[in-house]
C-alpha positions as CSV (number, residue, x, y, z in Angstrom):
1,M,79.4,61.7,-50.1
2,R,78.5,58.1,-49.3
3,N,76.3,59.2,-46.4
4,K,74.3,61.5,-48.7
5,I,73.7,58.7,-51.2
6,I,72.5,56.4,-48.4
7,F,70.3,59.1,-47.0
8,A,68.8,59.8,-50.5
9,V,68.1,56.1,-51.0
10,M,66.3,55.9,-47.6
11,V,64.2,58.9,-48.4
12,F,63.3,57.6,-51.8
13,F,62.4,54.1,-50.4
14,Q,60.2,55.6,-47.7
15,L,58.4,57.8,-50.2
16,G,58.1,54.9,-52.6
17,V,56.4,52.7,-50.0
18,F,53.9,55.5,-49.2
19,L,53.2,56.2,-52.9
20,L,52.7,52.4,-53.5
21,M,50.1,52.3,-50.7
22,V,48.2,55.2,-52.2
23,V,48.3,53.9,-55.7
24,N,47.0,50.4,-54.6
25,K,44.0,52.0,-52.9
26,E,43.3,54.2,-56.0
27,I,43.5,51.1,-58.3
28,I,40.9,49.4,-56.2
29,I,38.6,52.4,-56.2
30,K,38.9,52.9,-60.0
31,K,38.7,49.2,-61.1
32,G,36.8,47.6,-58.2
33,N,33.2,46.5,-58.2
34,T,30.8,48.2,-55.8
35,H,29.1,46.2,-53.0
36,K,26.7,47.3,-50.3
37,F,26.6,45.5,-47.0
38,R,24.0,46.1,-44.3
39,V,25.6,47.0,-41.0
40,A,24.9,48.0,-37.4
41,P,27.8,50.3,-36.4
42,R,28.7,52.0,-33.1
43,D,31.0,54.9,-32.4
44,P,34.1,54.3,-30.4
45,Y,37.2,56.5,-30.2
46,D,40.8,55.7,-30.9
47,Y,43.2,58.2,-29.2
48,M,45.8,57.8,-31.9
49,R,43.6,57.8,-35.0
50,G,40.4,59.7,-33.9
51,N,36.8,58.8,-34.3
52,Y,35.6,55.8,-36.2
53,L,32.5,53.7,-36.5
54,S,33.0,50.1,-35.5
55,I,31.2,48.1,-38.2
56,N,29.2,45.0,-37.5
57,L,27.8,43.2,-40.5
58,D,24.1,42.1,-40.3
59,H,25.2,38.6,-41.1
60,R,28.3,36.7,-40.0
61,E,27.2,33.1,-40.7
62,L,28.0,31.0,-43.7
63,A,25.6,28.6,-45.4
64,G,26.9,25.1,-45.8
65,D,28.9,22.7,-43.8
66,Y,32.6,23.4,-43.2
67,E,34.9,21.1,-41.2
68,N,38.3,21.9,-39.8
69,V,38.3,25.6,-40.8
70,E,38.3,27.2,-37.3
71,N,40.7,30.1,-37.1
72,K,41.8,29.5,-40.7
73,N,42.6,32.1,-43.3
74,G,41.3,31.9,-46.8
75,Y,38.8,33.6,-49.1
76,L,35.3,34.8,-48.4
77,I,33.1,34.6,-51.5
78,L,30.5,37.3,-52.1
79,K,27.1,37.1,-53.7
80,K,24.9,39.9,-54.8
81,D,21.2,39.7,-54.0
82,G,19.6,42.7,-55.8
83,E,21.5,45.7,-54.7
84,W,22.9,44.1,-51.5
85,S,25.9,41.9,-51.1
86,K,26.5,39.0,-48.7
87,I,29.4,36.8,-47.8
88,T,28.1,33.3,-48.5
89,E,31.0,30.9,-48.8
90,F,34.6,30.2,-47.6
91,S,37.3,28.8,-49.8
92,N,40.9,27.7,-49.0
93,G,42.0,28.4,-52.5
94,K,41.6,31.6,-54.6
95,P,38.2,31.4,-56.3
96,E,38.0,31.6,-60.1
97,N,35.4,33.9,-61.7
98,M,33.9,34.9,-58.4
99,E,34.0,38.1,-56.3
100,Y,36.0,37.5,-53.1
101,I,38.0,39.1,-50.3
102,K,40.7,37.6,-48.1
103,G,39.2,36.6,-44.7
104,K,39.2,34.3,-41.8
105,I,36.8,31.8,-40.2
106,R,36.3,32.7,-36.6
107,N,34.6,29.5,-35.3
108,T,32.1,26.8,-35.8
109,Y,29.3,26.2,-33.4
110,N,26.1,24.0,-33.6
111,N,26.7,23.1,-37.3
112,K,27.1,26.8,-38.2
113,T,30.3,28.5,-39.4
114,Y,31.0,32.2,-38.5
115,F,33.5,34.4,-40.3
116,E,35.6,37.2,-38.8
117,N,34.3,40.6,-39.9
118,P,36.6,41.9,-42.6
119,F,35.2,45.5,-42.5
120,K,35.9,46.5,-38.9
121,R,36.4,50.3,-38.8
122,F,35.4,53.3,-40.9
123,Y,37.2,56.6,-39.9
124,M,35.4,59.9,-40.2
125,E,35.4,63.4,-38.9
126,E,34.6,63.9,-35.3
127,G,31.4,65.8,-35.9
128,K,30.1,63.4,-38.5
129,A,30.9,60.4,-36.4
130,K,28.8,61.6,-33.5
131,E,26.0,62.7,-35.9
132,T,26.0,59.3,-37.6
133,E,26.1,57.4,-34.3
134,K,23.0,59.4,-33.2
135,K,21.1,58.6,-36.3
136,I,21.9,54.9,-36.0
137,A,20.9,54.9,-32.3
138,E,17.6,56.4,-33.3
139,G,16.9,53.3,-35.4
140,D,17.9,54.4,-38.9
141,R,19.2,51.6,-41.0
142,S,22.8,51.9,-42.3
143,Y,25.0,50.2,-44.9
144,I,28.6,50.5,-46.1
145,V,29.7,50.9,-49.7
146,V,32.8,48.8,-50.5
147,K,34.9,48.7,-53.6
148,I,36.4,45.2,-54.2
149,Y,39.1,44.3,-56.8
150,K,41.1,41.1,-56.9
151,G,40.4,40.2,-53.3
152,R,41.3,43.6,-51.9
153,Y,38.8,46.2,-50.8
154,V,38.4,49.9,-49.8
155,L,35.5,51.1,-47.6
156,E,34.2,54.1,-49.6
157,S,31.4,55.4,-47.4
158,I,28.7,54.6,-44.8
159,E,25.2,55.5,-45.8
160,I,22.2,56.1,-43.6
161,E,18.6,55.2,-44.7
162,E,16.3,57.7,-43.1
């Protein structure tokens, strides 16, 4: 009897963790603000997870002078410019009344500060990934649509401007 109870608790815990992950993503999608970032993706393959687009943001440089932040985790602050969003600042503390995501400063060089790309991969169906890669290789501009809520984000889609 004791083994059955332990087994039931383990199964319940595992399902609970999975359910919590799904619920967290759904909360971000429903309550989050939509941001668009210009990107230049390429199409690699992961043997365990399938096709994905490796996303490179058009900008990876912060305005302003930052000292002693290399390889430091913190918060990347977002600004909207019309319909497009950009990461413009870094903060060690959680920003008040500003849109932000958790991020990391990669390095500083020549009085410029570069952040690590927080949006690295977008998984998609094999046929769509190859078609998207082809369109981008032909020079079509692309962007990602991201939902952001309380510092967490979900990549919703990748769009191609033809």
